[in-house]
N, CA, C and O of each residue as an XYZ file, in Angstrom:
900
protein
N      -3.660    187.457     71.678
C      -4.058    186.037     71.251
C      -3.788    185.153     72.414
O      -2.839    185.233     73.195
N      -4.737    184.321     72.412
C      -4.857    183.197     73.636
C      -3.795    182.143     73.221
O      -3.475    181.971     72.044
N      -3.275    181.456     74.252
C      -2.395    180.443     74.013
C      -3.181    179.128     73.741
O      -4.406    179.102     73.616
N      -2.328    177.982     73.654
C      -2.856    176.815     73.492
C      -3.754    176.187     74.721
O      -3.386    176.381     75.880
N      -4.873    175.473     74.453
C      -5.617    175.049     75.668
C      -4.956    174.347     76.718
O      -4.083    173.529     76.429
N      -5.266    174.570     77.894
C      -4.593    173.886     78.923
C      -5.259    172.623     79.351
O      -6.380    172.687     79.856
N      -4.592    171.359     79.171
C      -5.134    170.155     79.396
C      -4.624    169.649     80.690
O      -3.491    169.955     81.060
N      -5.517    168.775     81.506
C      -5.106    168.027     82.476
C      -4.005    167.187     82.223
O      -3.961    166.477     81.218
N      -2.871    167.231     83.301
C      -1.917    166.271     83.171
C      -1.972    165.072     83.907
O      -2.081    165.075     85.133
N      -1.893    163.920     83.146
C      -1.706    162.692     83.868
C      -0.382    162.271     84.214
O       0.470    162.289     83.325
N      -0.065    161.880     85.415
C       1.267    161.357     85.751
C       1.055    159.832     86.129
O       0.515    159.388     87.142
N       1.628    159.121     85.038
C       1.407    157.599     85.183
C       2.810    157.132     85.578
O       3.879    157.307     84.994
N       2.492    156.398     86.887
C       3.684    155.852     87.627
C       3.487    154.453     87.633
O       2.406    154.023     88.034
N       4.540    153.526     87.173
C       4.457    152.180     87.532
C       4.948    152.045     88.846
O       5.671    152.900     89.358
N       4.513    150.782     89.547
C       4.760    150.591     90.921
C       6.363    150.146     90.929
O       6.942    149.603     89.988
N       6.919    150.491     92.161
C       8.333    149.982     92.421
C       8.510    148.529     92.295
O       7.498    147.842     92.154
N       9.643    147.988     92.329
C      10.167    146.524     92.089
C       9.269    145.794     93.051
O       9.054    146.203     94.192
N       8.739    144.664     92.526
C       8.134    143.702     93.513
C       8.945    142.640     93.801
O      10.016    142.539     93.201
N       8.559    141.683     94.765
C       9.413    140.537     94.967
C       9.619    139.770     93.776
O      10.752    139.406     93.460
N       8.623    139.501     93.104
C       8.638    138.733     91.772
C       9.348    139.352     90.772
O      10.035    138.646     90.033
N       9.303    140.703     90.590
C      10.048    141.465     89.603
C      11.479    141.106     89.840
O      12.186    140.828     88.871
N      11.977    141.088     91.091
C      13.327    140.711     91.461
C      13.723    139.321     91.092
O      14.887    139.045     90.805
N      12.811    138.494     91.099
C      12.949    137.125     90.591
C      12.895    136.799     89.209
O      13.291    135.724     88.758
N      12.353    137.828     88.457
C      12.025    137.702     86.943
C      10.991    136.527     87.045
O      11.276    135.420     86.587
N       9.760    136.785     87.663
C       8.634    135.898     87.561
C       7.598    136.582     87.201
O       7.409    137.688     87.707
N       6.718    136.055     86.248
C       5.488    136.588     85.757
C       4.442    136.841     86.807
O       4.059    135.877     87.469
N       3.876    138.179     87.059
C       2.978    138.342     88.031
C       1.379    138.595     87.443
O       0.449    138.001     87.988
N       1.183    139.344     86.509
C      -0.118    139.705     85.970
C      -1.094    139.956     87.100
O      -1.039    140.995     87.758
N      -1.978    139.016     87.322
C      -2.937    139.262     88.482
C      -2.715    138.807     89.607
O      -3.525    139.087     90.491
N      -1.598    137.997     89.916
C      -1.142    137.609     91.137
C      -0.594    138.823     91.996
O       0.302    139.546     91.559
N      -1.186    139.015     93.259
C      -0.863    140.038     94.153
C       0.360    139.941     94.936
O       0.423    139.278     95.970
N       1.391    140.639     94.419
C       2.604    140.495     95.108
C       3.048    141.746     95.620
O       2.803    142.787     95.011
N       3.928    141.723     97.106
C       4.297    142.859     97.657
C       5.438    143.479     97.066
O       6.068    142.758     96.293
N       5.901    144.758     97.258
C       7.075    145.263     96.919
C       8.302    144.684     97.626
O       8.189    144.240     98.768
N       9.422    144.677     97.003
C      10.679    144.335     97.503
C      11.072    145.455     98.370
O      10.347    146.448     98.428
N      12.308    145.366     99.141
C      12.865    146.528     99.814
C      13.424    147.421     98.738
O      13.344    148.638     98.908
N      13.949    146.968     97.712
C      14.258    147.906     96.676
C      13.089    148.725     96.251
O      13.079    149.956     96.261
N      12.112    147.967     95.881
C      10.889    148.473     95.340
C      10.330    149.544     96.466
O       9.847    150.592     96.039
N      10.366    149.367     97.561
C      10.039    150.583     98.587
C      10.770    151.775     98.453
O      10.224    152.878     98.444
N      12.164    151.578     98.331
C      13.072    152.667     98.293
C      12.833    153.542     96.815
O      12.968    154.764     96.745
N      12.469    152.696     95.709
C      12.161    153.308     94.449
C      10.898    154.188     94.728
O      10.858    155.333     94.279
N       9.994    153.739     95.371
C       8.594    154.269     95.651
C       8.815    155.674     96.534
O       8.106    156.658     96.326
N       9.740    155.662     97.413
C      10.077    157.021     98.192
C      10.842    157.935     97.104
O      10.554    159.129     97.032
N      11.752    157.406     96.316
C      12.225    158.314     95.255
C      11.272    158.749     94.376
O      11.368    159.953     94.139
N      10.349    158.158     93.790
C       9.233    158.496     93.128
C       8.548    159.716     93.814
O       8.280    160.739     93.184
N       8.263    159.542     95.230
C       7.611    160.620     95.944
C       8.443    162.021     95.889
O       7.894    163.123     95.906
N       9.689    161.835     95.830
C      10.491    163.076     95.703
C      10.385    163.577     94.383
O      10.357    164.798     94.232
N      10.323    162.824     93.405
C      10.038    163.337     92.082
C       8.545    164.184     91.954
O       8.329    165.229     91.341
N       7.862    163.577     92.538
C       6.459    164.055     92.444
C       6.267    165.528     93.148
O       5.249    166.208     93.022
N       7.295    165.857     93.827
C       7.217    167.248     94.646
C       7.288    168.327     93.568
O       6.871    169.447     93.862
N       7.772    168.098     92.357
C       7.769    168.967     91.390
C       6.567    169.202     90.641
O       6.601    170.054     89.754
N       5.296    168.440     90.919
C       4.159    168.579     90.486
C       3.140    169.027     91.456
O       3.391    168.938     92.658
N       2.029    169.496     91.047
C       0.883    169.811     91.923
C      -0.210    168.762     91.971
O      -1.316    168.927     91.458
N       0.176    167.658     92.629
C      -0.829    166.530     92.612
C      -2.249    166.724     93.268
O      -2.379    166.702     94.492
N      -3.221    166.900     92.481
C      -4.587    167.148     93.095
C      -5.387    165.989     93.601
O      -6.246    166.116     94.473
N      -5.075    164.839     93.022
C      -5.652    163.477     93.190
C      -4.915    162.434     92.563
O      -4.236    162.556     91.544
N      -5.104    161.307     93.293
C      -4.297    160.065     92.727
C      -5.307    158.869     92.819
O      -6.204    158.740     93.653
N      -4.976    158.008     91.778
C      -5.616    156.786     91.610
C      -4.693    155.652     91.568
O      -3.536    155.805     91.175
N      -5.157    154.500     91.961
C      -4.323    153.293     92.071
C      -4.880    152.061     91.691
O      -6.074    151.886     91.936
N      -4.245    151.191     91.147
C      -4.590    149.690     90.884
C      -4.821    149.172     92.417
O      -4.288    149.601     93.440
N      -5.786    148.107     92.263
C      -6.038    147.308     93.513
C      -4.905    146.437     94.013
O      -4.972    145.999     95.161
N      -3.942    146.173     93.293
C      -2.833    145.193     93.604
C      -2.002    145.817     94.549
O      -1.944    147.045     94.594
N      -1.323    145.069     95.344
C      -0.617    145.552     96.552
C       0.412    146.140     96.227
O       0.721    147.100     96.933
N       1.282    145.798     95.089
C       2.535    146.344     94.726
C       2.275    147.985     94.252
O       3.122    148.872     94.351
N       0.980    148.137     93.751
C       0.763    149.463     93.191
C       0.336    150.298     94.510
O       0.820    151.416     94.683
N      -0.573    149.747     95.433
C      -1.096    150.519     96.578
C       0.115    150.805     97.495
O       0.195    151.920     98.009
N       1.022    149.913     97.722
C       2.276    150.174     98.585
C       2.880    151.279     97.968
O       3.031    152.243     98.718
N       3.343    151.437     96.590
C       3.928    152.228     95.899
C       3.297    153.744     96.254
O       3.958    154.666     96.732
N       2.007    153.791     95.947
C       1.268    155.030     96.132
C       1.425    155.537     97.531
O       1.772    156.701     97.734
N       1.183    154.705     98.491
C       1.232    155.080     99.841
C       2.376    155.595    100.066
O       2.374    156.686    100.635
N       3.693    154.976     99.694
C       5.045    155.521    100.147
C       5.211    156.941     99.390
O       5.609    157.973     99.931
N       4.812    156.791     97.969
C       5.206    158.164     97.235
C       4.323    159.291     97.660
O       4.665    160.444     97.399
N       3.250    159.050     98.275
C       2.129    160.141     98.591
C       2.302    160.392    100.101
O       1.512    161.193    100.599
N       3.168    159.855    100.850
C       3.151    159.928    102.258
C       3.110    161.217    102.800
O       2.391    161.399    103.782
N       3.827    162.245    102.277
C       4.017    163.564    102.856
C       3.083    164.491    102.031
O       3.136    165.688    102.314
N       2.292    164.123    101.117
C       1.544    164.948    100.261
C       0.088    165.392    100.818
O      -0.534    166.359    100.377
N      -0.311    164.633    101.737
C      -1.653    164.673    102.132
C      -2.970    164.032    101.158
O      -4.156    163.982    101.483
N      -2.387    163.606     99.972
C      -3.301    163.147     99.050
C      -3.527    161.648     99.304
O      -2.561    160.904     99.477
N      -4.805    161.191     99.327
C      -5.198    159.838     99.692
C      -5.543    159.241     98.183
O      -6.319    159.833     97.434
N      -4.989    158.204     97.879
C      -5.313    157.612     96.474
C      -6.599    156.806     96.549
O      -6.939    156.233     97.583
N      -7.229    156.781     95.541
C      -8.578    155.970     95.330
C      -8.331    154.718     94.378
O      -7.883    154.793     93.234
N      -8.675    153.634     94.999
C      -8.403    152.412     94.191
C      -9.523    152.395     92.971
O     -10.732    152.592     93.092
N      -8.819    152.119     91.820
C      -9.694    151.888     90.611
C      -9.527    150.593     90.030
O      -8.425    150.364     89.531
N     -10.579    149.518     89.986
C     -10.372    148.223     89.628
C      -9.697    148.000     88.242
O      -8.868    147.119     88.014
N     -10.209    149.003     87.256
C      -9.842    148.774     86.009
C      -8.192    149.256     85.664
O      -7.727    149.124     84.532
N      -7.491    149.762     86.679
C      -6.106    150.111     86.672
C      -5.402    148.755     86.836
O      -4.186    148.824     86.656
N      -5.848    147.630     87.113
C      -5.024    146.286     87.459
C      -4.239    146.117     86.288
O      -4.426    146.709     85.225
N      -3.258    145.195     86.558
C      -2.266    144.712     85.417
C      -3.125    143.894     84.634
O      -4.262    143.622     85.020
N      -2.604    143.439     83.444
C      -3.122    142.447     82.581
C      -2.811    141.186     83.114
O      -1.757    140.943     83.701
N      -3.752    140.350     82.909
C      -3.694    138.876     83.182
C      -2.668    138.197     82.287
O      -2.662    138.463     81.085
N      -1.741    137.273     82.844
C      -0.708    136.499     82.070
C      -1.097    135.228     82.032
O      -0.241    134.414     81.685
N      -2.415    134.750     82.359
C      -2.761    133.478     82.185
C      -1.994    132.554     82.965
O      -1.644    132.805     84.118
N      -1.686    131.334     82.272
C      -0.705    130.182     82.723
C       0.578    130.534     83.163
O       1.150    129.889     84.042
N       1.124    131.621     82.551
C       2.536    131.906     82.940
C       2.636    132.660     84.211
O       3.742    132.961     84.659
N       1.487    132.994     84.841
C       1.723    133.756     86.241
C       2.373    132.723     87.164
O       2.027    131.542     87.137
N       3.343    133.202     88.000
C       4.090    132.432     88.913
C       5.311    131.662     88.181
O       6.119    131.016     88.849
N       5.386    131.747     87.009
C       6.591    131.115     86.275
C       7.631    132.190     86.089
O       7.406    133.391     85.943
N       8.909    131.534     86.116
C      10.053    132.467     85.773
C      10.147    132.562     84.168
O       9.556    131.814     83.390
N      10.990    133.608     83.826
C      11.215    133.949     82.397
C      11.782    132.689     81.847
O      11.365    132.187     80.803
N      12.872    132.117     82.666
C      13.513    131.009     82.015
C      12.904    129.758     81.806
O      13.327    128.988     80.944
N      11.661    129.418     82.742
C      10.787    128.524     82.695
C      10.158    128.462     81.429
O      10.131    127.452     80.725
N       9.492    129.907     81.058
C       8.871    129.989     79.839
C       9.792    129.875     78.616
O       9.384    129.456     77.532
N      11.052    130.268     78.843
C      11.870    130.130     77.647
C      12.241    128.718     77.335
O      12.676    128.470     76.211
N      12.109    127.745     78.246
C      12.616    126.423     78.171
C      11.426    125.651     77.485
O      11.705    124.525     77.073
N      10.152    126.099     77.307
C       9.130    125.427     76.680
C       9.371    125.328     75.076
O      10.267    125.952     74.506
N       8.509    124.515     74.461
C       8.949    124.324     73.072
C       8.742    125.410     72.297
O       7.696    126.056     72.350
N       9.645    125.670     71.581
C       9.515    126.936     70.742
C       9.722    128.295     71.139
O       9.616    129.258     70.380
N      10.077    128.350     72.584
C      10.428    129.564     73.205
C       9.364    130.422     73.129
O       9.663    131.491     72.596
N       8.056    130.307     73.531
C       6.906    131.104     73.602
C       7.362    132.578     74.105
O       6.943    133.618     73.598
N       8.229    132.512     75.114
C       8.659    133.879     75.557
C       9.130    134.883     74.530
O       8.809    136.071     74.548
N       9.890    134.334     73.663
C      10.471    135.062     72.476
C       9.566    135.584     71.579
O       9.675    136.693     71.056
N       8.613    134.742     71.383
C       7.458    135.073     70.342
C       6.583    135.994     70.952
O       6.048    136.761     70.151
N       6.247    136.155     72.266
C       5.454    136.967     72.924
C       6.056    138.524     73.042
O       5.386    139.552     72.936
N       7.444    138.433     73.281
C       8.193    139.820     73.071
C       8.013    140.191     71.814
O       7.548    141.322     71.671
N       8.251    139.551     70.819
C       8.112    140.011     69.368
C       6.745    140.515     69.011
O       6.622    141.563     68.378
N       5.675    139.777     69.411
C       4.365    139.993     68.921
C       3.458    139.640     69.933
O       2.721    138.674     69.734
N       3.380    140.394     71.203
C       2.430    140.041     72.212
C       0.916    140.033     71.903
O       0.167    139.332     72.583
N       0.440    140.815     70.869
C      -0.843    140.541     70.523
C      -1.241    139.362     69.731
O      -2.358    138.861     69.855
N      -0.470    138.972     69.030
C      -0.427    137.685     68.245
C      -0.085    136.523     69.087
O      -0.833    135.555     68.954
N       0.845    136.421     69.888
C       1.228    135.404     70.651
C       1.189    135.505     71.950
O       2.239    135.551     72.591
N      -0.091    135.557     72.584
C      -0.367    135.949     74.134
C      -0.204    134.739     74.750
O      -0.248    133.700     74.092
N       0.009    134.743     76.118
C       0.360    133.559     76.982
C      -1.162    132.978     76.980
O      -2.221    133.599     76.888
N      -0.929    131.609     77.109
C      -2.339    130.794     77.414
C      -3.422    131.354     78.408
O      -3.043    131.528     79.566
N      -4.411    131.582     78.169
C      -5.433    132.062     79.044
C      -5.121    133.476     79.391
O      -5.676    133.900     80.404
N      -4.293    134.331     78.703
C      -4.000    135.728     79.162
C      -5.308    136.766     78.657
O      -6.225    136.495     77.883
N      -5.092    137.754     79.228
C      -6.107    138.709     78.888
C      -5.712    139.497     77.451
O      -4.648    140.107     77.343
N      -6.614    139.418     76.454
C      -6.414    140.088     75.156
C      -6.005    141.567     75.218
O      -6.714    142.321     75.885
N      -4.996    142.018     74.625
C      -4.566    143.359     74.867
C      -5.731    144.554     74.494
O      -5.883    145.564     75.180
N      -6.456    144.261     73.369
C      -7.648    145.054     73.231
C      -8.582    145.271     74.248
O      -9.173    146.344     74.375
N      -8.767    144.170     75.080
C      -9.590    144.322     76.178
C      -9.016    145.219     77.105
O      -9.681    146.141     77.578
N      -7.730    145.006     77.429
C      -6.993    145.697     78.501
C      -7.055    147.244     78.165
O      -7.303    148.113     79.001
N      -6.777    147.480     76.728
C      -6.903    148.976     76.391
C      -8.312    149.457     76.586
O      -8.384    150.509     77.220
N      -9.355    148.978     76.223
C     -10.640    149.364     76.461
C     -11.047    149.738     78.041
O     -11.648    150.747     78.410
N     -10.545    148.629     78.876
C     -10.866    149.149     80.282
C      -9.928    150.380     80.842
O     -10.317    151.341     81.505
N      -8.688    150.118     80.433
C      -7.826    151.267     80.764
C      -8.303    152.665     80.274
O      -8.304    153.593     81.082
N      -8.720    152.867     78.948
C      -9.036    153.979     78.427
C     -10.335    154.518     79.056
O     -10.525    155.711     79.289
N     -11.232    153.502     79.314
C     -12.565    153.948     80.042
C     -12.278    154.588     81.379
O     -12.870    155.615     81.708
N     -11.322    153.967     82.211
C     -11.050    154.533     83.428
C     -10.407    155.815     83.295
O     -10.803    156.727     84.021
N      -9.538    156.007     82.531
C      -8.668    157.364     82.362
C      -9.722    158.381     81.859
O      -9.784    159.535     82.284
N     -10.469    157.908     81.006
C     -11.334    159.057     80.507
C     -12.392    159.516     81.768
O     -12.741    160.688     81.906
N     -12.808    158.514     82.586
C     -13.807    158.831     83.536
C     -13.046    159.616     84.670
O     -13.627    160.553     85.218
N     -11.823    159.283     85.024
C     -10.993    160.107     85.817
C     -10.717    161.653     85.334
O     -10.665    162.643     86.064
N     -10.568    161.601     84.036
C     -10.223    162.887     83.331
C     -11.431    163.748     83.425
O     -11.179    164.938     83.612
N     -12.704    163.415     83.338
C     -13.925    164.127     83.363
C     -14.077    164.678     84.851
O     -14.823    165.643     85.011
N     -13.499    164.196     85.817
C     -13.832    164.634     87.212
C     -12.806    165.798     87.691
O     -12.906    166.413     88.753
N     -11.759    165.992     86.665
C     -10.707    167.146     87.258
C     -10.685    168.244     86.207
O     -10.952    168.169     85.007
N     -10.276    169.354     86.996
C     -10.166    170.620     86.002
C      -8.925    170.430     85.134
O      -8.048    169.588     85.325
N      -8.976    171.318     84.167
C      -7.780    171.142     83.055
C      -6.464    171.567     83.555
O      -5.440    171.189     82.986
N      -6.435    172.308     84.553
C      -5.097    172.625     84.972
C      -4.424    171.719     86.282
O      -3.458    172.134     86.923
N      -5.005    170.610     86.515
C      -4.675    169.708     87.695
C      -3.625    168.710     87.143
O      -3.615    168.294     85.984
N      -2.739    168.376     88.119
C      -2.123    166.981     87.914
C      -2.690    166.091     88.595
O      -2.978    166.303     89.772
N      -2.955    164.944     87.995
C      -3.573    163.794     88.540
C      -2.462    162.485     88.397
O      -1.885    162.207     87.346
N      -2.323    161.857     89.505
C      -1.229    160.663     89.671
C      -2.206    159.487     89.306
O      -3.401    159.469     89.598
N      -1.502    158.472     88.602
C      -2.065    157.164     88.430
C      -0.925    156.209     88.690
O       0.045    156.132     87.936
N      -1.073    155.496     89.765
C      -0.036    154.384     89.958
C      -0.609    153.044     89.511
O      -1.638    152.571     89.993
N       0.086    152.489     88.605
C      -0.472    151.191     88.069
C       0.741    150.374     87.664
O       1.699    150.243     88.425
N       0.687    149.778     86.352
C       1.608    148.739     86.083
C       2.214    148.843     84.465
O       1.676    149.491     83.567
N       3.232    148.188     84.363
C       3.762    148.322     83.135
C       3.163    148.109     81.975
O       3.340    148.826     80.990
N       2.316    146.981     82.015
C       1.513    146.477     80.888
C       0.432    147.523     80.666
O       0.263    147.812     79.482
N      -0.355    148.168     81.575
C      -1.371    148.998     81.533
C      -0.849    150.343     81.048
O      -1.573    151.048     80.344
N       0.466    150.758     81.420
C       0.886    151.992     80.772
C       1.360    151.827     79.468
O       1.146    152.719     78.647
N       2.027    150.724     79.127
C       2.382    150.441     77.818
C       1.113    150.440     76.753
O       1.099    151.091     75.709
N       0.175    149.680     77.172
C      -1.106    149.538     76.452
C      -1.715    151.056     76.131
O      -2.093    151.383     75.006
N      -1.749    151.862     77.199
C      -2.269    153.165     76.854
C      -1.377    154.025     75.849
O      -1.847    154.697     74.930
N       0.035    153.902     76.170
C       0.972    154.568     75.244
C       0.729    154.195     73.814
O       0.816    154.998     72.885
N       0.414    152.909     73.688
C       0.130    152.401     72.265
C      -0.879    153.213     71.679
O      -0.764    153.918     70.677
N      -1.823    153.057     72.359
C      -3.078    154.002     71.949
C      -2.787    155.277     71.681
O      -3.136    155.723     70.588
N      -2.153    156.047     72.537
C      -1.677    157.458     72.226
C      -0.980    157.658     71.020
O      -1.279    158.616     70.307
N       0.038    156.763     70.659
C       0.880    156.709     69.558
C       0.350    156.112     68.271
O       0.972    156.107     67.209
N      -0.962    155.565     68.483
C      -1.574    154.830     67.466
C      -0.545    153.642     66.858
O      -0.482    153.511     65.636
N       0.059    152.996     67.519
C       0.942    151.771     67.186
C       0.322    150.475     67.574
O      -0.397    150.414     68.572
N       0.539    149.555     66.915
C       0.095    148.280     67.064
C       0.473    147.547     68.243
O       1.616    147.724     68.664
N      -0.347    146.699     68.889
C      -0.196    146.151     70.111
C       1.003    145.335     70.126
O       1.494    145.091     71.229
N       1.628    144.811     68.940
C       2.682    143.923     68.579
C       3.883    144.850     68.900
O       4.955    144.270     69.075
N       3.871    146.114     68.999
C       5.091    147.038     69.433
C       5.016    147.308     70.959
O       5.722    148.189     71.450
N       4.143    146.539     71.744
C       3.976    147.097     73.176
C       5.177    146.974     73.783
O       5.533    147.989     74.381
N       6.121    145.793     73.829
C       7.305    145.736     74.490
C       8.535    146.489     74.140
O       9.621    146.440     74.716
N       8.122    147.344     72.882
C       9.278    148.272     72.454
C       9.292    149.501     73.294
O      10.271    150.246     73.325
N       8.153    149.721     74.005
C       7.906    150.943     74.819
C       8.246    150.525     76.344
O       7.433    150.031     77.124
N       9.602    150.816     76.623
C       9.996    150.499     78.005
C       9.335    151.276     79.165
O       9.338    152.507     79.130
N       8.801    150.644     80.131
C       8.380    151.376     81.459
C       8.871    150.618     82.441
O       8.399    149.509     82.689
N       9.791    151.098     83.048
C      10.702    150.616     84.276
C       9.959    150.823     85.607
O       9.198    151.780     85.744
N      10.165    149.978     86.537
C       9.583    150.122     87.891
C       9.945    151.592     88.522
O      11.079    152.070     88.515
N       8.900    152.157     89.012
C       8.765    153.463     89.527
C       9.074    154.396     88.653
O       9.477    155.484     89.064
N       8.949    154.152     87.350
C       9.203    155.173     86.263
C       7.906    156.342     86.184
O       6.834    156.069     86.725
N       8.068    157.419     85.594
C       7.024    158.393     85.278
C       6.875    158.762     83.862
O       7.787    159.140     83.127
N       5.596    158.610     83.540
C       5.118    158.918     82.142
C       4.190    160.028     82.229
O       3.302    160.032     83.082
N       4.316    160.803     81.542
C       3.490    162.125     81.531
C       2.646    162.328     80.228
O       3.150    162.424     79.109
N       1.393    162.380     80.478
C       0.516    162.489     79.281
C      -0.656    163.791     79.574
O      -1.332    163.889     80.598
N      -0.683    164.601     78.562
C      -1.728    165.653     78.317
C      -2.692    165.149     77.299
O      -2.476    165.547     76.154
N      -3.766    164.315     77.483
C      -4.481    163.523     76.590
C      -4.853    164.630     75.605
O      -5.198    165.772     75.906
N      -4.718    164.070     74.281
C      -4.193    162.801     73.837
C      -2.767    162.802     73.299
O      -2.372    162.040     72.417
N      -2.062    163.693     73.887
C      -0.492    163.933     73.685
C       0.279    163.061     74.806
O       0.041    163.157     76.010
N       1.196    162.236     74.260
C       2.182    161.687     75.277
C       3.267    162.600     75.374
O       3.954    162.739     74.362
N       3.593    163.333     76.525
C       4.617    164.172     76.636
C       5.828    163.602     76.815
O       6.773    164.024     76.148
N       6.016    162.523     77.764
C       7.224    161.965     78.097
C       7.088    160.457     78.506
O       6.072    160.231     79.163
N       7.911    159.357     78.252
C       7.550    158.141     78.522
C       8.885    157.627     79.329
O      10.030    157.828     78.925
N       8.580    156.999     80.416
C       9.662    156.109     81.207
C      10.725    157.107     81.698
O      11.900    156.943     81.370
N      10.356    158.109     82.453
C      11.431    158.937     83.114
C      11.842    158.237     84.397
O      11.026    158.024     85.294
N      13.061    157.897     84.468
C      13.735    157.474     85.811
C      14.952    158.160     86.338
O      15.837    157.598     86.983
N      14.919    159.602     85.962
C      15.876    160.398     86.341
C      15.864    160.540     88.048
O      16.913    160.866     88.603
N      14.916    160.342     88.667
C      14.807    160.275     90.191
C      15.387    159.022     90.776
O      15.596    158.866     91.978
N      15.626    158.155     89.850
C      16.133    156.742     90.451
C      17.486    156.847     90.462
O      17.956    157.024     89.338
N      18.346    156.794     91.432
C      19.819    157.049     91.446
C      20.532    155.721     92.192
O      19.818    154.993     92.881
N      21.788    155.467     92.050
C      22.536    154.407     92.803
C      21.823    153.209     92.398
O      21.374    153.042     91.264
N      21.714    152.214     93.545
C      21.090    150.899     93.444
C      19.730    150.915     93.003
O      19.174    149.841     92.771
N      19.045    152.139     92.841
C      17.546    152.118     92.495
C      17.522    152.168     90.840
O      16.484    151.881     90.244
N      18.611    152.512     90.199
C      18.453    152.771     88.719
C      17.937    151.452     88.222
O      18.191    150.443     88.879
N      17.220    151.372     87.096
C      16.915    150.137     86.378
C      18.120    149.343     85.893
O      19.137    149.916     85.504
N      17.991    147.938     85.922
C      19.080    147.118     85.913
C      19.914    147.370     84.513
O      21.145    147.356     84.507
N      19.097    147.610     83.277
C      19.724    147.899     82.076
C      20.536    149.029     81.960
O      21.481    149.133     81.177
N      20.085    150.019     82.891
C      20.979    151.209     82.836
C      22.145    151.056     83.537
O      23.206    151.536     83.137
N      22.015    150.297     84.760
C      23.300    149.907     85.637
C      24.121    149.305     84.739
O      25.267    149.742     84.636
N      23.704    148.214     83.940
C      24.903    147.504     83.012
C      25.425    148.449     82.162
O      26.646    148.465     82.012
N      24.597    149.402     81.458
C      25.215    150.444     80.619
C      26.307    151.302     81.196
O      27.272    151.693     80.538
N      26.083    151.591     82.558
C      26.929    152.499     83.168
C      28.210    151.748     83.569
O      29.321    152.257     83.416
N      28.024    150.529     84.086
C      29.250    149.570     84.268
C      30.222    149.506     82.957
O      31.429    149.745     82.907
N      29.457    149.165     82.053
C      30.266    148.834     80.608
C      30.863    150.149     80.332
O      32.018    150.054     79.917
N      30.380    151.439     80.451
C      30.934    152.800     80.131
C      32.209    152.914     81.083
O      33.331    153.244     80.698
N      31.873    152.605     82.313
C      33.056    152.799     83.266
C      34.276    151.861     82.818
O      35.431    152.287     82.822
N      33.967    150.649     82.459
C      34.982    149.623     82.008
C      35.760    150.286     80.917
O      36.984    150.393     80.989
N      35.020    150.758     79.849
C      35.786    151.334     78.632
C      36.630    152.488     78.965
O      37.625    152.796     78.309
N      36.191    153.146     80.043
C      36.886    154.386     80.318
C      38.232    154.015     81.280
O      39.180    154.775     81.478
N      38.100    152.920     81.715
C      39.410    152.534     82.485
C      40.600    152.274     81.787
O      40.569    151.392     80.930
N      41.690    152.911     82.010
C      42.906    152.434     81.231
C      43.524    151.209     81.496
O      44.506    150.860     80.842
């Protein structure tokens, strides 16, 4: 009896922490470099990728993604190809603003956006269905170019990976921000199946996502007599 069909494996990596991520500032289409911490996260991602056989890599045109790909693939010999459609979604008028600045606006539009990003987008932001269409088209085109037993790395953005995960799970785009995708995380897909989401096991010490660091500190505090 033959086993289940072998499908190409997509390794979806979010870029490492950028300077504006560290400042809690909205980026979207604004082209921002990695922070020192983000570069270290990208190197840790590279170590995690040694467990895969990466045959090819594709990357968003934005600097934070290209820097992450270059650091993660430095010892692999794989040269990433820039794909325009893998760019982050535009956040319109919010780009360059901090979270607190948007929270301070009348009615707290940031809170509304977190709860229902499809229904309450930033002014001038890119509609989520449009993002989904371009991302799915790019990934389908990439998939058609590779053998079914290959691992293909995609270095992109939190919004891009979350939108694609919503598509795979069949959930509303209003659920988007319930799917956590941390800096330098790895999400694995065998289309059309989501295998794992937001794996950050390769990030240790100061590179661990902030929300996990807070949880670890709280746990240590509770354990202290």
